[in-house]
Every structure is written in C-alpha cells, then in structure tokens.
VORO-931452 format. One record per residue (C-alpha): x, y, z. Coordinates in Angstrom, 1 decimal. Example, Ala and Ser with C-alpha at 12.3 -4.5 7.8 and 13.67 -1.06 7.14 Angstrom:
// residues 2
12.3:-4.5:7.8 .
13.7:-1.1:7.1 .
//
This chain:
// residues 205
-4.1:-22.0:8.0 .
-1.5:-20.3:10.1 .
1.3:-22.0:8.3 .
-0.1:-20.9:4.9 .
-0.5:-17.3:6.1 .
3.1:-17.3:7.4 .
4.3:-18.6:4.0 .
2.3:-15.9:2.2 .
3.9:-13.3:4.5 .
7.4:-14.5:3.7 .
6.6:-14.4:-0.1 .
5.0:-11.0:0.0 .
8.1:-9.5:1.6 .
10.4:-11.0:-1.0 .
10.9:-8.4:-3.7 .
12.7:-10.8:-5.9 .
9.9:-13.3:-5.8 .
7.3:-10.6:-6.5 .
9.4:-9.1:-9.3 .
9.9:-12.4:-11.0 .
6.2:-13.4:-10.6 .
5.0:-10.1:-12.1 .
7.4:-10.4:-15.1 .
5.6:-13.7:-15.8 .
2.2:-12.1:-14.9 .
2.5:-9.3:-17.5 .
3.9:-11.7:-20.1 .
0.9:-14.0:-19.5 .
-1.4:-10.9:-19.5 .
-0.2:-10.0:-23.0 .
-1.2:-13.4:-24.3 .
-4.5:-13.3:-22.5 .
-5.2:-9.9:-24.1 .
-4.7:-11.5:-27.5 .
-6.8:-14.5:-26.4 .
-9.7:-12.3:-25.4 .
-9.7:-10.1:-28.5 .
-8.4:-12.2:-31.3 .
-11.7:-13.7:-32.4 .
-13.4:-10.4:-32.8 .
-10.4:-8.9:-34.6 .
-9.4:-11.8:-36.9 .
-13.0:-12.7:-37.8 .
-14.8:-9.4:-37.8 .
-12.0:-7.0:-38.7 .
-9.9:-9.1:-41.0 .
-12.7:-11.3:-42.3 .
-11.3:-14.8:-41.5 .
-13.8:-17.6:-41.4 .
-13.8:-19.7:-38.2 .
-11.5:-22.4:-39.7 .
-8.8:-19.9:-40.7 .
-9.2:-18.2:-37.3 .
-8.4:-21.4:-35.5 .
-5.3:-21.9:-37.7 .
-4.1:-18.3:-37.0 .
-4.7:-18.7:-33.3 .
-3.0:-22.1:-33.1 .
0.1:-20.7:-34.9 .
0.9:-18.4:-31.9 .
0.2:-21.3:-29.5 .
2.7:-23.4:-31.5 .
5.3:-20.6:-31.3 .
4.8:-20.2:-27.5 .
4.8:-23.9:-26.7 .
7.4:-24.9:-29.2 .
10.0:-22.3:-28.1 .
9.4:-23.1:-24.4 .
10.7:-26.6:-25.1 .
14.1:-25.1:-25.6 .
14.2:-23.7:-22.1 .
16.2:-26.5:-20.6 .
18.8:-26.5:-23.3 .
19.3:-22.7:-23.3 .
19.4:-22.4:-19.5 .
22.0:-25.1:-19.1 .
24.2:-23.3:-21.6 .
23.6:-19.7:-20.7 .
21.9:-19.7:-17.3 .
18.4:-18.7:-16.2 .
19.1:-15.0:-15.7 .
20.6:-14.5:-19.2 .
17.8:-16.4:-20.8 .
15.2:-14.3:-19.1 .
16.8:-11.0:-19.9 .
17.4:-11.9:-23.6 .
13.9:-13.3:-24.0 .
12.3:-10.2:-22.4 .
14.5:-8.0:-24.6 .
13.3:-9.8:-27.7 .
9.7:-9.7:-26.5 .
9.7:-5.9:-26.0 .
11.5:-5.2:-29.3 .
9.0:-7.3:-31.2 .
5.9:-5.9:-29.5 .
7.0:-2.3:-29.8 .
7.8:-2.9:-33.5 .
4.2:-4.1:-33.9 .
2.9:-1.0:-32.1 .
5.0:1.4:-34.2 .
4.0:-0.4:-37.5 .
0.3:-0.3:-36.5 .
0.5:3.4:-35.5 .
2.1:4.1:-38.9 .
-1.1:2.8:-40.5 .
0.1:-0.7:-41.5 .
-3.1:-2.6:-40.6 .
-2.3:-5.9:-42.3 .
-3.0:-9.3:-41.0 .
0.2:-10.9:-42.2 .
2.3:-8.2:-40.3 .
0.2:-8.7:-37.1 .
0.5:-12.5:-37.4 .
4.3:-12.5:-38.1 .
5.2:-10.2:-35.2 .
2.9:-11.9:-32.7 .
4.4:-15.2:-33.8 .
7.9:-14.0:-33.0 .
7.0:-12.1:-29.9 .
5.1:-15.0:-28.3 .
8.0:-17.3:-29.1 .
10.2:-15.1:-26.9 .
7.4:-15.2:-24.3 .
7.6:-19.0:-24.3 .
11.1:-18.6:-22.7 .
10.0:-15.9:-20.2 .
7.2:-17.7:-18.4 .
8.9:-21.0:-17.4 .
12.3:-19.4:-16.5 .
10.8:-16.7:-14.3 .
8.7:-19.3:-12.5 .
11.9:-21.4:-11.8 .
13.8:-18.4:-10.6 .
10.9:-17.3:-8.4 .
10.5:-20.7:-6.8 .
14.1:-21.8:-6.4 .
14.7:-20.0:-3.1 .
11.4:-21.2:-1.6 .
11.6:-24.9:-1.8 .
10.1:-25.5:1.6 .
7.0:-23.6:0.7 .
7.0:-24.3:-3.0 .
3.3:-25.1:-3.1 .
2.3:-21.9:-1.4 .
4.7:-19.9:-3.6 .
3.3:-21.6:-6.8 .
-0.3:-20.8:-5.6 .
0.5:-17.2:-5.0 .
2.4:-16.8:-8.3 .
-0.5:-18.3:-10.2 .
-3.0:-16.0:-8.4 .
-0.9:-12.9:-9.2 .
-0.7:-14.0:-12.9 .
-4.4:-14.7:-13.3 .
-5.5:-11.5:-11.5 .
-3.1:-9.4:-13.6 .
-4.3:-11.1:-16.8 .
-7.9:-10.5:-15.8 .
-7.3:-6.8:-15.1 .
-5.4:-6.3:-18.4 .
-8.1:-8.2:-20.4 .
-10.8:-6.0:-18.8 .
-8.9:-2.8:-19.6 .
-8.1:-3.7:-23.1 .
-11.6:-5.0:-23.7 .
-13.1:-1.7:-22.5 .
-11.4:0.2:-25.3 .
-12.3:-2.3:-28.0 .
-13.2:-0.4:-31.2 .
-13.4:-3.2:-33.8 .
-9.8:-2.8:-34.8 .
-6.5:-4.3:-33.5 .
-5.4:-1.0:-32.0 .
-6.5:-1.5:-28.3 .
-5.1:-5.0:-28.3 .
-1.8:-4.0:-29.8 .
-1.4:-1.1:-27.4 .
-2.3:-3.4:-24.5 .
0.2:-6.1:-25.5 .
3.0:-3.5:-26.0 .
2.2:-1.9:-22.6 .
2.5:-5.4:-21.0 .
5.9:-5.9:-22.7 .
7.1:-2.5:-21.4 .
6.1:-3.3:-17.8 .
7.7:-6.8:-18.1 .
10.9:-5.2:-19.4 .
11.0:-2.6:-16.6 .
10.5:-5.3:-14.0 .
13.2:-7.4:-15.5 .
15.7:-4.5:-15.3 .
14.8:-3.9:-11.7 .
14.8:-7.6:-10.6 .
17.4:-9.4:-12.6 .
21.0:-8.1:-12.7 .
23.2:-8.6:-15.7 .
25.4:-11.6:-15.5 .
28.6:-9.5:-15.4 .
27.3:-7.6:-12.3 .
26.4:-10.8:-10.6 .
29.9:-12.2:-11.2 .
31.5:-9.0:-10.0 .
29.4:-9.1:-6.8 .
30.4:-12.7:-6.2 .
34.1:-11.7:-6.4 .
//
C-alpha cells in the first residue's frame, strides 16, 4: 500500500502526466456523452428504429477504432507530439463546426452523423497517443500510472455524462454543446501541455 501511495504521489505532482491524462479524459468524456444520449436523440428525436440506430452508432465506433489503427504509422513518421496536436486541432474544429451548424438551426441527422464521424476519427488518434506520452516517463510504476489515468478518465466521463444528461431536452442541443465543450477543454490542455515541435527542437539546441 505504501508503495502504491508513493507512486500516486509522484504522478499527482507531475503536471505533464496530469495534462496528458486529462486531454484523453475529456476526449473520452465527449464520446461517453454521445454514448449516454444517442439512443434518446436518434430514436426519439430523429425517429430511427432500433436497427438503424445500431447502424448509426456503430459507424462512429468504426471511425474511432479504424483511425486509431493508424496511430503507429503516423507516430513513426511525425512523432507523438505532432500527432496529438494535429488530431486535437481536427477534433475541436469538427466539433465546433457541429455546434455552430446546430446553433444556426440545421438540425439534420446526416449533418450530425457526418461531423461526429469525422470528429471521432480524430479522437481515435488522441486517446492512444496521449496515453503513451503520459506513461513513457513512468515505466517503473506503469501499472499505477495506468490505473490513475483510467480512473481520471472514467470519473471525468461520468461527471460530463451527468451534466449533459441533466440538461436533456429531447433534442441534440445539450449533447452537441457538451461534446464541443469537451473539445475546447482538450484543446486548451493540449496547448498548455504539449509544445510545438519547433519549440521542442529549439529548446534541445
């Protein structure tokens, strides 16, 4: 127990570990917000039957999981930091576009589906790369670090799901706002935690 507590103490004092973990946490929370609300929105609001709902839901999962398979190739070519920053940039642009379109009154299933498909594709790059970056400096306590990171992500997702659910009004508005808010927080944390590649190179020189 003492060893575990010392490990948690080290991790909780590591701003880089916490920043990277929370980038992934808010990315995951955005997906969980969709997970918790999509059945009510797609079936009740847009009128899909259960079969079509399952197809629509699986499309986003395919995007998330499919793009994540490119993580190894992209990181070997461009580096982890560059992949994270680019993926987070794509994620926030897509989700803010969804928010703006919805606020302009475009409440259409195909628009929602297309932008979520793209956004969650970018998120498929964010989750694994931030996890690798967060754990790479804590190899000796990797199990403790993984446990803490998972706890932070699940707690964050639970809070976001509860907040978004409390504003549910039968439309996609609370969900879209919640997803966009998660993207904004993930973007801000990325800017604070991960330096641009050129600045890292300059510091090394």
